[in-house]
N, C-alpha and C positions, 0 to 999 in steps of 0.2 A: 337631343340625342348625343351630340359630342360630349356634353358634360356627364351624361349617364354612362357613356362608354368609358370615359376616364375613371369614373367612380368605380365601376366593376373591375377595370384593369388594376386599379390600386388595391381593391379588396383581394383580388386573386394573388397579387404580389405579396401582400401581407400574409395570406394563408400559406403560400409557399415558404415564406420566411419562417413562420411558426412551425411548419412541418419539419423544415431543416433543423430548427433549433431543438426539436424533440429528439433527434438522433445525435445532436452534438455532444451532449453529456455522456451518452452511452458510448460514443466513439472515443471520447477521452478515457473512459474506463477500460475500453478494449486496448487502446495504445499502452496504457499503464500496465495492463496485464501482460502484454507482449514484452515490454521492457523488463518487468520484474521476473518473468519466466526466463528470459535470456540471461539475466544476471545470475539467477539461481542455477541455470544449466552451466554457465561459465564457471561458477564457484564449485559446483558439486559434481561435474562430469570429468574432473581430472582423473585419468586412468590411475588407479591405485596400484601399489606394488602387490605382487602376488602374496596372498596370506599363507602360502605354503611355507612351512618351516623345515629347517634341516632335520633329517631323521624321519619325516613323514613318509607315508607310502602313497605313491602317485595313483590316483584313481583312473587316469587315462594317459595315453601316450601323447607327447607334445613334440611337434616338429617345428623347425625354424621356418618362419614365414618369408624370410629374405636373408641375404648375406649380411653379416654384421661381425664386429669384433667386440670382445668383452674383456673387462679387467681381470687379471689373475693375481700375481704377487706384486708387492711394492718394489719398484725399481729404485733402490737406495741411491745409486750413483746419479741418476737424472734428478731425483728429488733434491739431493744436496746441491747440485749445480743450479737448479732453479731457485732454491732458497738463497744461495750465495749471490746469485745475480740480483735478486730483489733487495738483498741486504746492501749490495754495492750502490744501489740507486738511492739509498737513504742519505739525505744531506746531513753533514755535521751541523750541530746546533751550537751557535755562539750567542751568549747573553751579553747585553750592554750593561756595563758596570757604572751605575749612576753615582757611586761614591767618588769617582774621579772628578766628575763635574761638580759635585757638591763641595769637595775640598778646594778645587780651583776657584770657584766662585767666592768662597769664603775668603781666600787669600786676596782676591781682587777687591773685595769689600774693604778689607783692612788697609790695603795700599791706597785706595782712593780716599778713604777717610783721613789717612795721614797727609795725603796730598792736599786735601781741603784745609786741614789745619795749618799746613805750611803756607798756603796761599793767603790765609787770613792774618799772618804775622806781618803787620805793616812796619814795625820798628827796625826790621833788618832788610838787607838786599836779597836779590834773587840768588846770588851765589851762596850766601849763608843759608837760605831756605833749602837749596839743593843739598847742601852738606847735611843739614838736619834730617831731610827725607832719606838720604843715603844711609844714615846711621840707623834708621828704623826698619830697613828691609834687609833680607838675607840673600839677595840675588843681585847679579851684575846688571847695571844700566849705565850707558854713557853719560858723561857730564852734561852734554847737550840735551839729551832726552830728559835727564833729571831736572834740568832747569825749566824745560817746558811743563813738566808735571807740577813743579813747585809753584809756578805762577798761574795755575789753572783757576779760572773764576767759576767754572761750572763742571766740577769733577764728576757729578752724577751723570751728565750726558756722556762723557767719555767711558765711564764704567758700563753704561748700557750698551754702547757700541762694542766694547770688548766682550761683554757677555753674549750679545747676539751673534757675533762672529764665531765664538767658541761653541755656543749651543748648536749652531748649524751643523758642525761636523760631529759633535758628541751624539746628536740624535741619529745621524747616519750610521755612526759606528766606525771607530778607527782600529785597524788591526796593525800588528807589528809587521815590519818588512819580512822577518823570519817566517811568521805564520803564512803570509801570502805566498812567499817562495815555496814553502813546503806544500801548500795546496796545489800549486802548479806542478810540482814534482810528482805527486801521486795522481795527477790528471783529474783532480776534483774540479769540475766545471761550475758547480753551484754550492752554496751553503745557505743555511737558514739563520737569520739574525732575529732574535727575540727582544722586544722592548718590554721588560717586566713591569715598568711603571704604568704604561698604557695598555698592556696586554695585547700587544700587536706583534705579529710575526710576519716577516717578509722573506721571500726567496731572492737571493742576489747572486749574480754571476761573479765568479772569482775575479775576472778581469776588471770588474767595476768596483772592487773593494778599494778602500783608500787606506794607505799607511800614513805614518807621521809626516813624511815629506809632502805627500799629496794633500794631506789635510792642511799643511801650512800654506800651500798655494791657494786653497779655497778660502782660508781665513784672510789672507792678504787681499784677495779679490773682494771679499765682503767688506773689509775695512775701507778699501778704495771707493766702493760703491756707496758706503754710508757717509764718508767724509771726502767728497769730490774736490773741495776747494781748500782743504787744510792739509797740504802735503807734509809739512814738518811734523804735525801731530800724527799723521798716518804712520810715519816711520817710527815715532816714539811709541805709539800704541802697539805696532807689530812687534817692536823690540821687547815690549812688556809681556805679550801673550805667547811669543814664539816658544819659549822654554816650557810653557804649560801644555803644549800640544803633545799629547802622549796617547798611547793606545788605551781604549776603554772597553774592549770586547775580549771575552775569554771563552774558550771551548768548554761547553757543558758536557763532559764525558758521560755522566750518568744518564742524561736525557737521550744523548745520541745512541748509547748502548740499548736503552729501553726501546727506542724506535726500530733499531735493527732487529731486535728480538721479536717485536710485534710483526715486522715485515716477514720474517722467517716463518712465523706461525700462520701467516695468511696463505702460504703456499700449501695446498692440500697434497697428500702423497700422490706420486705419479706411479701408476700401475703398469706392469707389463701387460700386453694385450694378446689374446688368442683369437683366431679366426674361426667363425662358424659359417658353413655354406647353406644356401637355401635348401629346405626339405631334409636337412640333417636331423637325425633323431636326438632330441635333447633329454627327454625323460621318458623311460619306458614304463608302461602301465604295470603296476604291481611292484615296482622297484623302489628302494629307499632313496629319498632325496638327499643329495650330497651338497656340500658347500659350493662346489663348482656349478652344479645345476642351478642353485639359487642365484649365482652371479649371472648366468645366461638368461634366466627368466626375468631378472631385474632389468637387464639391458634391453630385452625385447619390450618391456613395459615402458621404459624411458624413451626408446626410439619411437614407439607408437605415440607417446605424448607429444614429442617434438615435431614429428613429421606429419601426423594426421590430425592434430588437434584443431588447427585453423579450418581445415576442410570439414571436419566433423561438426564443429560449431556452426559454420556457415550453412551446412546442410540442414541441421536442426532448426536454425532460425528461419530459413526459407520455407521449410515444411510447416513450421508453426504458423507463420504468416498466412500461408496458403489455406491451411485448415481453419484458421480463425476467420478468414475472409469467406470461406464457404459457409461456415456456421452463421456468420452475420447476415449474409444474403438470404439464407434459408429463414432465419428469424424475422427479417424485414418483410418478407413476402407472405409467410405462413403464420407468424406469431408476432404481429405488429405491436400488441400490448407489451409483450416482453421486450421487444427491440427498442421501444420508445421510452421504457422505464429504466433510468439509470440504476435504480435500486435493484431491479431484477437482473440487469446485466452484470452488476457488481457481484451479486450472489453467484451467478454462473461462473464468473471469472475466479472468484475465491475458491470455489469447489474444483475448478480445473487446475488452479495453482496447487491446491492440496494434493490432487492426483499426481501431478508432476513431481512434487516434493517427495511424496511417499515412494514413487517409482525410483527416484534417485537413492533414497535411503535403502530400499530393498536391493537394488543392483550393486551399490557400493558395499553393502554388508555381506555380499556373497550369498544372500538368501535366494530361494527359488523365486523366479518371476511369477509363478502361479500364486504367490501370496499377495499380489497387488490387489487391494480391495476396490476395484473400480465400480463394482456393482453398488457399493454404498453411495457413491456420488449420484448414480442414476436414480436410486430410490429416494435420496434426499430431494433431488430436483423434481421428481414426479409428485412428491407429497407437497412441496412448497409452491411449485409452478404448474406444470402440466406434462403429459406424457410425450407430446411432440418435442418439446424442448429437451427433456431428459434423453430421448432417443437420439437426436442429432448430436448432442454433446458427448454422450458415451460412445457413439460411433467414431467421431473424430479423435476422441481421447484414446480409444483402443488402438486406432491406427498409429497415433503418435507414440504411444507407449511401446508398441511393437517395434518401432524404429529405434527408440531409446534403448531397448533391450537387445539391440543388435540385428534388427530387421527380421525377427522371428515371427512368422505368420501363425505359429501355433499359439503364441500369446494373444495375438489379435483375435483369433477365433474364439479362444476360451473366454477372454475378457468381455468381448462383445456379446457372446451368447449368454453368459452369466448375467450381464447387465440387463439384457432384454428380458430375461426371465424374471429378474428382480423387479424391473419396472412394471411388468404385467401383474406380478403377484401382489405388489403393494399398492397398485393403482386404486384409488378410492378407499383406502384403508380407513376404518372407523374405530379400530381398536389397536392398542400397541402390540397385542399378541400376534396380529397379522404381520407385523414387521419381522418378528422371529420366524414366523412361518415362511415369509419371503426369503429370509436368510437361509433357511433350510432348503428351499427350492433352488436357490442359487448354488448351494453346495452340491445338490444332485446334478444340476446342469453342468457345473464345473467338472465333476467327476467323470461323467459320460463323455464330455468333450475331450478331456485329457486322455481317457482310455482309447477313444477313436483315433486320436492323433498318434498315440503310442503304437497302435496296431498298424496304422498306415505307414509309419516310419520303421516298422520292424524292430521296435525297441525291446529290451529285455523285460520280462514280466515284473521283476523286482523294481525296476525303475518306474514302470507304469504305475504300479501300486503305490510307490512312495510319492510320485507326483500327484496321483489321485487324492492322497491324504492331504496334500497341500491345498488342492482345490476345494476339498470339503472344509478345511479350516478357514479358507478364504471367505466362503459364504457365511459361516458362523460369525467370523470377525466383522464382516460387513453389516450384519444385523445389529451387533452391539454398537458399531460406529454410528449407525443411523439413530439408534435410541439415544446415544449420548449427545450427538451434534444437533439433532432436530430441534430441541427446545432452545438451544443457543441461537440458531439461525432464525427461529420464529421470533424470539425477543429482539434480536439485533436488527432485523429487517422489517419488523412489524408485519409479518405475514402470518397466515393462519392455516392450519390443516384441519382435515375432517375430524381428527382425534380431539383437537381442542374445541372444535365446533360442537361436538357431541357433549363435551363437558359443559359448554355454555348453554346447551339446549335443555339442561336439567331444570325442569319447572320448579324444583325446590330450591333453586339458587337464591341467595338473599335478595338480589335486586328484583327478580320476578315475583318473589313472595311479597315484597313490599308493594309492587304494582298490583297484586291481587287484592291486597288490603285497602290501599289508598284509592285505586281506580279500577274496580272490578270490571266495569264496562269496557274500559280500554284494554284490560287484560284479555277478555274474551274476543274483542275485536282483533287483537294482535294474533291470537291463535288462529282465527279464521283467515286473516291475511297470510299467515304462514302456510296454511293449507293451499290457498290459491297460488301463492308464489312458488311453492315447492313443485306442484304439478305442472305449472307453466314452464319452469326452468327445465324440468325433465323433458318437455316436448321440444325445446330449442337447443338442448345440449349445454346449458349453463350449469352452474353448481347448485343443485336443489337444496342441499343441506345448508349451504351458506345463506341462501335466500330465506329458508325457514327460520334459522336462528336470527338473522338480521331482522326479520319481521317481528320476532318476539320482543326485541329491544327498541324497535323504531320509534315507539311513542312513549318511552319512559319519562320524557320531559313533561307529560301531562299530570304526573303525580303531584306537582307543586300546586296546581290549581285545577284539580280533577273535576270539581263541580261546574266549571265553566265549559265543559265539553259535553255534547249532547248524549253520548253513550253512557255517561255517568250521572245524568240528571235523574233524580228520584221523584221530585214533585213536578207538577205540570208547569209551574212558573219557572221561567228561565232566568239565570243570573244576568243575562245580557239585556233583559228588558229595561233595566235602569241605567244602562251604560250607553254612551254614544257609539256609533258604528266604528269610529276610528280607535276608540279605547278597546272595544271588543276585538278588533283586528289585531291590535297590539298584543293582547293577552293570548290570542290564538297563535300568532307567529312566534311568540316568545317560547312556546313549548319546544321548538327546535333548538334554540340556544340553550335552554335549561337542560334539555336531553343530552346535548353534547357535553356540557359541563359535568353532568351526573355520570355519563359514561367514562369520561376521563378520570373522574374522582374514583370510580371503581376499577380503573385501569383495564378497561375493555380494549381489545385489539382494535387498531385503526380500521380494519376491514369492517368491524361491527359499527364503529363510530360513523363510518360513511353512510350507513343506512339511516342513522338518526338525522344526519345533516342533509342528506340528499332526497329523503322520501317525499318531499313536497316540491323540490326544485325551486322554481320562482313562480309557482302557480298563483293565480288570483283567488282571493277569498271572496267568492262571487256573492254570497248572501249579504255580507255586511257592506260590500261595495254597492250593491243595489239599494240597500237601505240608506247609504250615504247619498246616493244620487237623488233619492226622493227629497232630500233636505236642501239641495242646492238648486239654484236657478239654471245653471249651465254646467255641462260636463267639464268645461275648461276650468271651472273653479275647484275641481277635485283632481288630485294627483293619483293616478292609478297605482303608482309604485308604492304608495303608503299602504295599499291593501294586498300587496304581494309578499310571499315568503322570501327570505333573504337569499335562499339558494345555498350551495351551488346546485346546478342541475346534475342528474345522475351521470356518472362516468363509466359505469359498467352495466352489463346486461342484468346482473342480479339486482342492483339498486333500482334500475329502471323498471323491472318487473314488480318490485315491491311498491314503487310509486303508483303503478297502474292498479295493482291489487288493492292497495289502500283506498284508492278512490272508488273502485268498483264495489268493494265490500261495504263501505260507508253508504254509498248511494243505494245499494240493493236493499238496505233496511227500510227505505222509503216506499218500496213497491207495495201497493195495497193488494194487488193480485199478481203474484210472481209466476206468471205463465211462462213457458219456454220462449214464446215470441217476445214478451216484454223483457225478459232477462237478456235475450240476445240483443234487442234494441238498445237496452241500457248500456251493456258492455261496449257495443260498437260506438255509441254516442260518446261515452267517456274517453275511449281510446282515441277517437278522432279528434276530440277537443284537445287532449294532451299533445297529440301529434301536431295539430295546427298551431297550438300555443308555443311550440318549440321546446317543450320539456324533454324531448328525446333526441335533441340535436347532438348531444355530446357523448352518446353511448353508441355501441356497435349493433344495435338492433336493426334488422332489415324489415322490409314490408312483409316478407314471407314469415319472419319471426313474429311480427305483430299479428298476423292472421292465425298462427298456431297458438299464440297466447290468448287471443280472443276466444278461440274454440275451447281451450282449456278452461278459461274462466266460466264460460257458459256451462260446460259439463259439470264443473264442481258446484256452481251455484244451483243448478237444477237438482243436484243431489241433496243440497242443503234445503231447498224449498220444494222438495218433491210433493206431488199431489197426494193427499191422504183420503181414504174412503170415509164416507159419513156413516158411522155406525148408529143403529137405532138406540133411542134413549132407554136405559134400563129402568123398569118399573118395579115397585115392591111386589112381593109374592101375592098379597091379598088382592091388589088391584088387578093382577093378571087373572085371578080366579073369577072376579066379578065380571071382567070383560068377557070371559069365555061363557058365563051364564047368560049374559045379555045376548050374546050371539045365538045361543041355543034357543032363546025365546024368539 
């Protein structure tokens, strides 16, 4: 018992996990829809400037909703002050002149080359070497320092130290004392120094700039750091480079002026402002719009955008989440198939997103809100899914759109009423003309709802008539939208409508014609299965047209080997007599796989393909299994799975009904005396076997549904096998006369 309890506990946990996962993908779709809708609302709900132009005639009086100020004329004085202030903040631009460094380093190269030559003259003394070196240079050096350079054994090292010390200050930038003093005089606290060689610009405080004297100290410290133990040479080296320390930065007047001009242009004009008090009349109805009126209206729009935008967007988001939650809960409890199917959830979300996008376009373009074609969304959903889903979606969308349009209940009423009429008018449509009729019905509903709202609000008759025309146009446009989008959604989501089903039900279609020729018995069997399934689906509220059309195609896989199926056998000898039971079972089961491949080849909708793959589930091929049992010693030597269909089991009510109808119709042919009692017994036996075998475990059929299906099958089969009267044999005229004479005698 403990092991059994643990087993069932584990099974229950796995079932719960599977159920949770069914909603996981749909939940992700819903979250994605909420995020996409919020982004769309954020981008598209920015209050636009009034489209009223100067010189237009105002159609209504407009009053100030609050106190505010608005710009009038440009304040030249304040604008110039602001621009001058920003111009003063622009740093002067100084460029480093690398030609100074290049020239200095070239002279140092020449000097140390001469020093090296002097040091290599071994035939003369140090004093003579110094004199020769002095004659080669054009600058002053003491005799002591000349002697040190003249006897250098490694002039390259000293040259590197000299260059490193100078390069350090050249890269920083040396300004003249006069330039630095002038910057202090004009109170310039910072300047920008550009390094054109490395494309670097840095901002430097004036107090941190170095002139020639300060640069000399830096050079001396660098030489001391690089030659810590060679004091005489340090002095000689500094004596050599000191006169080469000169300014290498210069003011770039053109760049500085360009930056100042750019700074001035960045300052927008500063306007003088006038004050408007709350409830003050801005524009009077019937008056011409002036430039001053435009300025006031623009300011109202701008303030509304700044003050109310965050609150407005937060409200829309919270409302959206709330309505989506209500819809999701409704679908979970009342439309589980839709809630568990991510594909269907995505279809709903795309249509809802389209409705929100169209609403934004209509409201932003200043068109009438009565032009929002929400009824089209409802009609698409009822044709592709069902009426309950279409109803709840259009209900929440009409509420949401009403708030998007400014909280106007008249829009909510008109949109919802028109959508409900459209859903009812197009529900179960089997012809495209019914969609146009539904659009016309939506137009009438819109017109009367708008008229009633107009009279309740005591609106002018001209306005009521104009709005009514918008409502009529809404319905007509909705019909065209449905006609245009329906095939797109059918193809994209692999869904099917009654209109497409009727097209597939044409018995003259190429695939059914081929079935008639290659497998006539299977064709007639499929027609009878369709009759049984259609009537049964009518009784349980499933889709009868889908079941009938699915029945027509469910056995198309038998065309490949039609003679191996009993309904197509012409002679008394069976093809299976010469085959082993396992081979026969393989041929029989393969008709499912062949049918699926054929259906996909002819690009049948996945809803029809499901009938082909599901119509046997994982049922046992009992006849050949029994034959196989007769040839083995023990049942353990035979695998039952080899004599079962590959599945899957039926997933919907319609495919489950076809599975039952297929078995019932095939078995009913074996009845020698099809009396009502025998027919009922056969139907109940087959349905019980399928139920016990678990073939109905994965569909939504209830026991009540099974009872209704059973009664439907019995009723239809009794009509097929109804009892006929025995008419007397018709005799030739001469025989009838002789018979009468004999009686007379």
